[in-house]
N, CA, C and O atoms as a Maestro MAE file, in Angstrom:
{
 s_m_m2io_version
 :::
 2.0.0
}

f_m_ct {
 s_m_title
 :::
 protein
 m_atom[236] {
  # First column is atom index #
  i_m_mmod_type
  r_m_x_coord
  r_m_y_coord
  r_m_z_coord
  i_m_residue_number
  s_m_chain_name
  s_m_pdb_residue_name
  s_m_pdb_atom_name
  i_m_atomic_number
  :::
  1 25 121.195 119.401 82.742 1 A "MET " " N  " 7
  2 3 120.448 118.508 82.095 1 A "MET " " CA " 6
  3 2 118.882 118.852 81.952 1 A "MET " " C  " 6
  4 15 118.209 118.869 82.983 1 A "MET " " O  " 8
  5 25 118.418 119.064 81.000 2 A "PRO " " N  " 7
  6 3 116.870 119.389 81.106 2 A "PRO " " CA " 6
  7 2 116.065 118.320 81.753 2 A "PRO " " C  " 6
  8 15 116.132 117.101 81.597 2 A "PRO " " O  " 8
  9 25 115.261 119.063 82.540 3 A "ILE " " N  " 7
  10 3 114.155 118.292 83.003 3 A "ILE " " CA " 6
  11 2 113.494 117.077 82.645 3 A "ILE " " C  " 6
  12 15 113.462 116.035 83.300 3 A "ILE " " O  " 8
  13 25 112.915 117.343 81.424 4 A "GLY " " N  " 7
  14 3 112.504 116.526 80.592 4 A "GLY " " CA " 6
  15 2 113.387 115.238 80.476 4 A "GLY " " C  " 6
  16 15 112.818 114.222 80.875 4 A "GLY " " O  " 8
  17 25 114.330 115.118 80.130 5 A "LYS " " N  " 7
  18 3 115.497 114.288 79.790 5 A "LYS " " CA " 6
  19 2 115.775 113.428 81.050 5 A "LYS " " C  " 6
  20 15 115.962 112.214 81.119 5 A "LYS " " O  " 8
  21 25 115.753 114.443 82.107 6 A "ALA " " N  " 7
  22 3 116.293 113.720 83.590 6 A "ALA " " CA " 6
  23 2 115.099 112.749 83.602 6 A "ALA " " C  " 6
  24 15 115.310 111.545 83.457 6 A "ALA " " O  " 8
  25 25 113.762 113.262 83.781 7 A "VAL " " N  " 7
  26 3 112.564 112.472 83.868 7 A "VAL " " CA " 6
  27 2 112.442 111.108 83.043 7 A "VAL " " C  " 6
  28 15 111.994 110.088 83.566 7 A "VAL " " O  " 8
  29 25 112.907 111.170 81.610 8 A "LEU " " N  " 7
  30 3 112.942 109.867 81.056 8 A "LEU " " CA " 6
  31 2 114.030 108.991 81.167 8 A "LEU " " C  " 6
  32 15 113.919 107.816 80.818 8 A "LEU " " O  " 8
  33 25 115.388 109.589 81.757 9 A "ASP " " N  " 7
  34 3 116.428 108.958 82.261 9 A "ASP " " CA " 6
  35 2 116.034 108.082 83.348 9 A "ASP " " C  " 6
  36 15 116.168 106.869 83.184 9 A "ASP " " O  " 8
  37 25 115.546 108.553 84.481 10 A "LEU " " N  " 7
  38 3 115.198 107.920 85.555 10 A "LEU " " CA " 6
  39 2 114.100 106.864 85.338 10 A "LEU " " C  " 6
  40 15 114.173 105.707 85.750 10 A "LEU " " O  " 8
  41 25 112.918 107.472 84.538 11 A "ILE " " N  " 7
  42 3 111.813 106.296 84.268 11 A "ILE " " CA " 6
  43 2 112.582 104.971 83.570 11 A "ILE " " C  " 6
  44 15 112.112 103.839 83.676 11 A "ILE " " O  " 8
  45 25 113.691 105.231 82.921 12 A "GLU " " N  " 7
  46 3 114.193 104.147 81.935 12 A "GLU " " CA " 6
  47 2 115.149 103.191 82.940 12 A "GLU " " C  " 6
  48 15 115.232 101.969 82.819 12 A "GLU " " O  " 8
  49 25 115.891 104.032 84.010 13 A "ALA " " N  " 7
  50 3 116.620 103.377 85.018 13 A "ALA " " CA " 6
  51 2 115.606 102.398 85.824 13 A "ALA " " C  " 6
  52 15 115.866 101.220 86.069 13 A "ALA " " O  " 8
  53 25 114.666 102.923 86.118 14 A "LYS " " N  " 7
  54 3 113.741 102.290 87.119 14 A "LYS " " CA " 6
  55 2 112.933 100.953 86.315 14 A "LYS " " C  " 6
  56 15 112.552 99.945 86.909 14 A "LYS " " O  " 8
  57 25 112.786 101.185 84.941 15 A "THR " " N  " 7
  58 3 112.618 100.127 84.166 15 A "THR " " CA " 6
  59 2 113.472 99.233 84.102 15 A "THR " " C  " 6
  60 15 113.097 98.086 83.856 15 A "THR " " O  " 8
  61 25 114.636 99.476 84.274 16 A "ALA " " N  " 7
  62 3 115.833 98.348 83.815 16 A "ALA " " CA " 6
  63 2 115.887 97.636 85.156 16 A "ALA " " C  " 6
  64 15 116.281 96.472 85.233 16 A "ALA " " O  " 8
  65 25 115.380 98.533 86.508 17 A "GLN " " N  " 7
  66 3 115.515 97.451 87.666 17 A "GLN " " CA " 6
  67 2 114.431 96.743 87.973 17 A "GLN " " C  " 6
  68 15 114.358 96.223 89.087 17 A "GLN " " O  " 8
  69 25 113.354 96.596 86.992 18 A "SER " " N  " 7
  70 3 112.227 95.704 87.045 18 A "SER " " CA " 6
  71 2 111.259 96.279 88.106 18 A "SER " " C  " 6
  72 15 110.610 95.562 88.868 18 A "SER " " O  " 8
  73 25 111.216 97.559 88.095 19 A "ARG " " N  " 7
  74 3 109.878 98.155 89.073 19 A "ARG " " CA " 6
  75 2 108.769 97.704 88.479 19 A "ARG " " C  " 6
  76 15 108.656 97.385 87.295 19 A "ARG " " O  " 8
  77 25 107.844 97.679 89.424 20 A "SER " " N  " 7
  78 3 106.491 97.421 88.926 20 A "SER " " CA " 6
  79 2 105.640 98.318 88.223 20 A "SER " " C  " 6
  80 15 105.766 99.535 88.360 20 A "SER " " O  " 8
  81 25 104.622 97.713 87.343 21 A "LYS " " N  " 7
  82 3 104.131 98.773 86.546 21 A "LYS " " CA " 6
  83 2 103.473 99.899 87.107 21 A "LYS " " C  " 6
  84 15 103.332 100.947 86.477 21 A "LYS " " O  " 8
  85 25 103.047 99.717 88.318 22 A "ARG " " N  " 7
  86 3 102.455 100.467 89.130 22 A "ARG " " CA " 6
  87 2 103.191 101.866 89.463 22 A "ARG " " C  " 6
  88 15 102.873 103.048 89.334 22 A "ARG " " O  " 8
  89 25 104.482 101.085 90.020 23 A "SER " " N  " 7
  90 3 105.481 102.409 90.486 23 A "SER " " CA " 6
  91 2 105.878 103.179 89.295 23 A "SER " " C  " 6
  92 15 105.948 104.408 89.305 23 A "SER " " O  " 8
  93 25 106.148 102.419 88.234 24 A "LEU " " N  " 7
  94 3 106.563 103.173 86.954 24 A "LEU " " CA " 6
  95 2 105.390 104.122 86.546 24 A "LEU " " C  " 6
  96 15 105.746 105.257 86.228 24 A "LEU " " O  " 8
  97 25 104.050 103.852 86.501 25 A "GLY " " N  " 7
  98 3 103.283 104.568 86.343 25 A "GLY " " CA " 6
  99 2 103.171 105.977 87.214 25 A "GLY " " C  " 6
  100 15 102.937 107.075 86.709 25 A "GLY " " O  " 8
  101 25 103.348 105.768 88.378 26 A "GLU " " N  " 7
  102 3 103.599 107.139 89.370 26 A "GLU " " CA " 6
  103 2 104.518 107.730 89.296 26 A "GLU " " C  " 6
  104 15 104.438 108.920 89.603 26 A "GLU " " O  " 8
  105 25 105.831 107.170 88.853 27 A "LEU " " N  " 7
  106 3 106.826 107.890 88.628 27 A "LEU " " CA " 6
  107 2 106.485 108.862 87.457 27 A "LEU " " C  " 6
  108 15 106.577 110.074 87.658 27 A "LEU " " O  " 8
  109 25 106.097 108.385 86.250 28 A "HIS " " N  " 7
  110 3 105.886 108.819 85.125 28 A "HIS " " CA " 6
  111 2 104.562 109.993 84.964 28 A "HIS " " C  " 6
  112 15 104.456 110.919 84.161 28 A "HIS " " O  " 8
  113 25 103.732 109.596 85.938 29 A "SER " " N  " 7
  114 3 102.732 110.825 85.885 29 A "SER " " CA " 6
  115 2 103.140 111.806 86.949 29 A "SER " " C  " 6
  116 15 102.666 112.926 86.760 29 A "SER " " O  " 8
  117 25 103.785 111.699 87.862 30 A "ARG " " N  " 7
  118 3 104.134 112.604 88.646 30 A "ARG " " CA " 6
  119 2 105.401 113.783 88.203 30 A "ARG " " C  " 6
  120 15 105.432 115.010 88.297 30 A "ARG " " O  " 8
  121 25 106.361 112.803 87.704 31 A "LEU " " N  " 7
  122 3 107.589 113.472 87.028 31 A "LEU " " CA " 6
  123 2 107.308 114.212 85.608 31 A "LEU " " C  " 6
  124 15 108.001 115.111 85.132 31 A "LEU " " O  " 8
  125 25 106.183 113.662 85.054 32 A "SER " " N  " 7
  126 3 106.210 114.139 83.720 32 A "SER " " CA " 6
  127 2 105.269 115.441 84.005 32 A "SER " " C  " 6
  128 15 105.372 116.377 83.212 32 A "SER " " O  " 8
  129 25 104.319 115.555 85.139 33 A "ARG " " N  " 7
  130 3 103.998 116.804 85.294 33 A "ARG " " CA " 6
  131 2 104.834 117.991 85.842 33 A "ARG " " C  " 6
  132 15 104.599 119.144 85.480 33 A "ARG " " O  " 8
  133 25 105.781 117.690 86.692 34 A "PHE " " N  " 7
  134 3 107.040 118.398 87.065 34 A "PHE " " CA " 6
  135 2 107.659 118.878 85.848 34 A "PHE " " C  " 6
  136 15 107.932 120.072 85.724 34 A "PHE " " O  " 8
  137 25 107.924 117.947 84.853 35 A "ALA " " N  " 7
  138 3 108.571 118.533 83.634 35 A "ALA " " CA " 6
  139 2 108.017 119.707 82.542 35 A "ALA " " C  " 6
  140 15 108.551 120.598 81.882 35 A "ALA " " O  " 8
  141 25 106.442 119.119 82.759 36 A "ALA " " N  " 7
  142 3 105.526 119.944 81.955 36 A "ALA " " CA " 6
  143 2 105.335 121.389 82.612 36 A "ALA " " C  " 6
  144 15 105.218 122.406 81.929 36 A "ALA " " O  " 8
  145 25 105.317 121.376 83.930 37 A "ASP " " N  " 7
  146 3 105.487 122.835 84.555 37 A "ASP " " CA " 6
  147 2 106.596 123.491 84.406 37 A "ASP " " C  " 6
  148 15 106.627 124.684 84.708 37 A "ASP " " O  " 8
  149 25 107.759 122.817 83.896 38 A "HIS " " N  " 7
  150 3 109.065 123.701 84.151 38 A "HIS " " CA " 6
  151 2 109.916 123.466 82.844 38 A "HIS " " C  " 6
  152 15 111.105 123.151 82.878 38 A "HIS " " O  " 8
  153 25 109.059 123.685 81.483 39 A "PRO " " N  " 7
  154 3 109.593 123.523 80.327 39 A "PRO " " CA " 6
  155 2 111.003 124.216 79.994 39 A "PRO " " C  " 6
  156 15 111.168 125.402 80.283 39 A "PRO " " O  " 8
  157 25 111.930 123.529 79.435 40 A "GLY " " N  " 7
  158 3 112.982 124.169 78.953 40 A "GLY " " CA " 6
  159 2 114.087 124.577 80.342 40 A "GLY " " C  " 6
  160 15 115.226 125.002 80.152 40 A "GLY " " O  " 8
  161 25 113.601 124.392 81.466 41 A "GLN " " N  " 7
  162 3 114.507 124.351 82.593 41 A "GLN " " CA " 6
  163 2 115.510 123.323 82.926 41 A "GLN " " C  " 6
  164 15 115.307 122.132 82.689 41 A "GLN " " O  " 8
  165 25 116.571 123.759 83.463 42 A "ASN " " N  " 7
  166 3 117.554 122.647 83.760 42 A "ASN " " CA " 6
  167 2 117.398 122.118 84.875 42 A "ASN " " C  " 6
  168 15 116.745 122.797 85.667 42 A "ASN " " O  " 8
  169 25 117.851 120.902 85.319 43 A "LEU " " N  " 7
  170 3 117.479 120.123 86.749 43 A "LEU " " CA " 6
  171 2 118.451 121.188 87.794 43 A "LEU " " C  " 6
  172 15 118.076 121.606 88.889 43 A "LEU " " O  " 8
  173 25 119.534 121.433 87.257 44 A "ALA " " N  " 7
  174 3 120.575 122.376 88.229 44 A "ALA " " CA " 6
  175 2 119.974 123.431 88.596 44 A "ALA " " C  " 6
  176 15 120.335 123.810 89.710 44 A "ALA " " O  " 8
  177 25 118.996 124.222 87.976 45 A "GLU " " N  " 7
  178 3 118.683 125.469 88.413 45 A "GLU " " CA " 6
  179 2 117.508 125.196 89.463 45 A "GLU " " C  " 6
  180 15 116.765 126.123 89.786 45 A "GLU " " O  " 8
  181 25 117.376 124.122 89.904 46 A "PHE " " N  " 7
  182 3 116.410 124.075 91.111 46 A "PHE " " CA " 6
  183 2 116.874 123.960 92.427 46 A "PHE " " C  " 6
  184 15 117.852 123.249 92.660 46 A "PHE " " O  " 8
  185 25 116.179 124.691 93.494 47 A "THR " " N  " 7
  186 3 116.513 124.719 94.792 47 A "THR " " CA " 6
  187 2 115.585 124.016 95.414 47 A "THR " " C  " 6
  188 15 114.482 123.846 94.894 47 A "THR " " O  " 8
  189 25 115.895 123.528 96.571 48 A "THR " " N  " 7
  190 3 114.927 122.748 97.506 48 A "THR " " CA " 6
  191 2 113.589 123.718 97.888 48 A "THR " " C  " 6
  192 15 112.442 123.315 98.085 48 A "THR " " O  " 8
  193 25 114.048 125.034 97.933 49 A "THR " " N  " 7
  194 3 112.863 125.817 98.261 49 A "THR " " CA " 6
  195 2 111.835 125.977 97.081 49 A "THR " " C  " 6
  196 15 110.627 126.122 97.267 49 A "THR " " O  " 8
  197 25 112.450 125.936 95.827 50 A "GLY " " N  " 7
  198 3 111.702 126.237 94.639 50 A "GLY " " CA " 6
  199 2 110.907 124.828 94.203 50 A "GLY " " C  " 6
  200 15 109.889 124.810 93.511 50 A "GLY " " O  " 8
  201 25 111.567 123.679 94.737 51 A "LEU " " N  " 7
  202 3 110.997 122.279 94.709 51 A "LEU " " CA " 6
  203 2 109.695 122.027 95.689 51 A "LEU " " C  " 6
  204 15 108.630 121.436 95.507 51 A "LEU " " O  " 8
  205 25 110.295 122.789 96.887 52 A "GLN " " N  " 7
  206 3 109.055 122.499 97.997 52 A "GLN " " CA " 6
  207 2 107.702 123.385 97.453 52 A "GLN " " C  " 6
  208 15 106.553 122.945 97.412 52 A "GLN " " O  " 8
  209 25 108.162 124.807 97.028 53 A "CYS " " N  " 7
  210 3 106.801 125.516 96.345 53 A "CYS " " CA " 6
  211 2 105.986 124.896 95.366 53 A "CYS " " C  " 6
  212 15 104.756 124.886 95.414 53 A "CYS " " O  " 8
  213 25 106.752 124.324 94.382 54 A "TRP " " N  " 7
  214 3 105.959 123.292 93.472 54 A "TRP " " CA " 6
  215 2 105.120 122.263 94.071 54 A "TRP " " C  " 6
  216 15 103.964 122.153 93.661 54 A "TRP " " O  " 8
  217 25 105.594 121.427 95.072 55 A "LEU " " N  " 7
  218 3 104.909 120.423 95.766 55 A "LEU " " CA " 6
  219 2 103.766 120.978 96.414 55 A "LEU " " C  " 6
  220 15 102.636 120.499 96.309 55 A "LEU " " O  " 8
  221 25 104.118 122.191 97.221 56 A "ASP " " N  " 7
  222 3 102.889 122.768 98.033 56 A "ASP " " CA " 6
  223 2 101.572 123.097 96.999 56 A "ASP " " C  " 6
  224 15 100.382 122.856 97.203 56 A "ASP " " O  " 8
  225 25 102.168 123.685 95.905 57 A "GLY " " N  " 7
  226 3 100.949 123.695 94.798 57 A "GLY " " CA " 6
  227 2 100.311 122.900 94.253 57 A "GLY " " C  " 6
  228 15 99.460 123.283 93.449 57 A "GLY " " O  " 8
  229 25 100.518 121.430 94.522 58 A "LEU " " N  " 7
  230 3 99.818 120.198 93.648 58 A "LEU " " CA " 6
  231 2 98.464 120.159 94.736 58 A "LEU " " C  " 6
  232 15 98.351 120.425 95.932 58 A "LEU " " O  " 8
  233 25 97.588 119.725 93.761 59 A "THR " " N  " 7
  234 3 96.337 119.536 94.390 59 A "THR " " CA " 6
  235 2 95.842 118.178 94.336 59 A "THR " " C  " 6
  236 15 94.761 117.894 94.851 59 A "THR " " O  " 8
  :::
 }
 m_bond[235] {
  # First column is bond index #
  i_m_from
  i_m_to
  i_m_order
  :::
  1 1 2 1
  2 2 3 1
  3 3 4 2
  4 3 5 1
  5 5 6 1
  6 6 7 1
  7 7 8 2
  8 7 9 1
  9 9 10 1
  10 10 11 1
  11 11 12 2
  12 11 13 1
  13 13 14 1
  14 14 15 1
  15 15 16 2
  16 15 17 1
  17 17 18 1
  18 18 19 1
  19 19 20 2
  20 19 21 1
  21 21 22 1
  22 22 23 1
  23 23 24 2
  24 23 25 1
  25 25 26 1
  26 26 27 1
  27 27 28 2
  28 27 29 1
  29 29 30 1
  30 30 31 1
  31 31 32 2
  32 31 33 1
  33 33 34 1
  34 34 35 1
  35 35 36 2
  36 35 37 1
  37 37 38 1
  38 38 39 1
  39 39 40 2
  40 39 41 1
  41 41 42 1
  42 42 43 1
  43 43 44 2
  44 43 45 1
  45 45 46 1
  46 46 47 1
  47 47 48 2
  48 47 49 1
  49 49 50 1
  50 50 51 1
  51 51 52 2
  52 51 53 1
  53 53 54 1
  54 54 55 1
  55 55 56 2
  56 55 57 1
  57 57 58 1
  58 58 59 1
  59 59 60 2
  60 59 61 1
  61 61 62 1
  62 62 63 1
  63 63 64 2
  64 63 65 1
  65 65 66 1
  66 66 67 1
  67 67 68 2
  68 67 69 1
  69 69 70 1
  70 70 71 1
  71 71 72 2
  72 71 73 1
  73 73 74 1
  74 74 75 1
  75 75 76 2
  76 75 77 1
  77 77 78 1
  78 78 79 1
  79 79 80 2
  80 79 81 1
  81 81 82 1
  82 82 83 1
  83 83 84 2
  84 83 85 1
  85 85 86 1
  86 86 87 1
  87 87 88 2
  88 87 89 1
  89 89 90 1
  90 90 91 1
  91 91 92 2
  92 91 93 1
  93 93 94 1
  94 94 95 1
  95 95 96 2
  96 95 97 1
  97 97 98 1
  98 98 99 1
  99 99 100 2
  100 99 101 1
  101 101 102 1
  102 102 103 1
  103 103 104 2
  104 103 105 1
  105 105 106 1
  106 106 107 1
  107 107 108 2
  108 107 109 1
  109 109 110 1
  110 110 111 1
  111 111 112 2
  112 111 113 1
  113 113 114 1
  114 114 115 1
  115 115 116 2
  116 115 117 1
  117 117 118 1
  118 118 119 1
  119 119 120 2
  120 119 121 1
  121 121 122 1
  122 122 123 1
  123 123 124 2
  124 123 125 1
  125 125 126 1
  126 126 127 1
  127 127 128 2
  128 127 129 1
  129 129 130 1
  130 130 131 1
  131 131 132 2
  132 131 133 1
  133 133 134 1
  134 134 135 1
  135 135 136 2
  136 135 137 1
  137 137 138 1
  138 138 139 1
  139 139 140 2
  140 139 141 1
  141 141 142 1
  142 142 143 1
  143 143 144 2
  144 143 145 1
  145 145 146 1
  146 146 147 1
  147 147 148 2
  148 147 149 1
  149 149 150 1
  150 150 151 1
  151 151 152 2
  152 151 153 1
  153 153 154 1
  154 154 155 1
  155 155 156 2
  156 155 157 1
  157 157 158 1
  158 158 159 1
  159 159 160 2
  160 159 161 1
  161 161 162 1
  162 162 163 1
  163 163 164 2
  164 163 165 1
  165 165 166 1
  166 166 167 1
  167 167 168 2
  168 167 169 1
  169 169 170 1
  170 170 171 1
  171 171 172 2
  172 171 173 1
  173 173 174 1
  174 174 175 1
  175 175 176 2
  176 175 177 1
  177 177 178 1
  178 178 179 1
  179 179 180 2
  180 179 181 1
  181 181 182 1
  182 182 183 1
  183 183 184 2
  184 183 185 1
  185 185 186 1
  186 186 187 1
  187 187 188 2
  188 187 189 1
  189 189 190 1
  190 190 191 1
  191 191 192 2
  192 191 193 1
  193 193 194 1
  194 194 195 1
  195 195 196 2
  196 195 197 1
  197 197 198 1
  198 198 199 1
  199 199 200 2
  200 199 201 1
  201 201 202 1
  202 202 203 1
  203 203 204 2
  204 203 205 1
  205 205 206 1
  206 206 207 1
  207 207 208 2
  208 207 209 1
  209 209 210 1
  210 210 211 1
  211 211 212 2
  212 211 213 1
  213 213 214 1
  214 214 215 1
  215 215 216 2
  216 215 217 1
  217 217 218 1
  218 218 219 1
  219 219 220 2
  220 219 221 1
  221 221 222 1
  222 222 223 1
  223 223 224 2
  224 223 225 1
  225 225 226 1
  226 226 227 1
  227 227 228 2
  228 227 229 1
  229 229 230 1
  230 230 231 1
  231 231 232 2
  232 231 233 1
  233 233 234 1
  234 234 235 1
  235 235 236 2
  :::
 }
}
């Protein structure tokens, strides 16, 4: 599954769970950045090491 689609699906699911606007805003902000930094990649291509490297690079 493409990362961008996974992000949209997760936000949609959290919206359906009546999460707060603040929580949804945080998810959208962080996960959209992740998707933008990895265009065209599938979620299955990621490893925990790769994710940790991305997280470590955030400022």
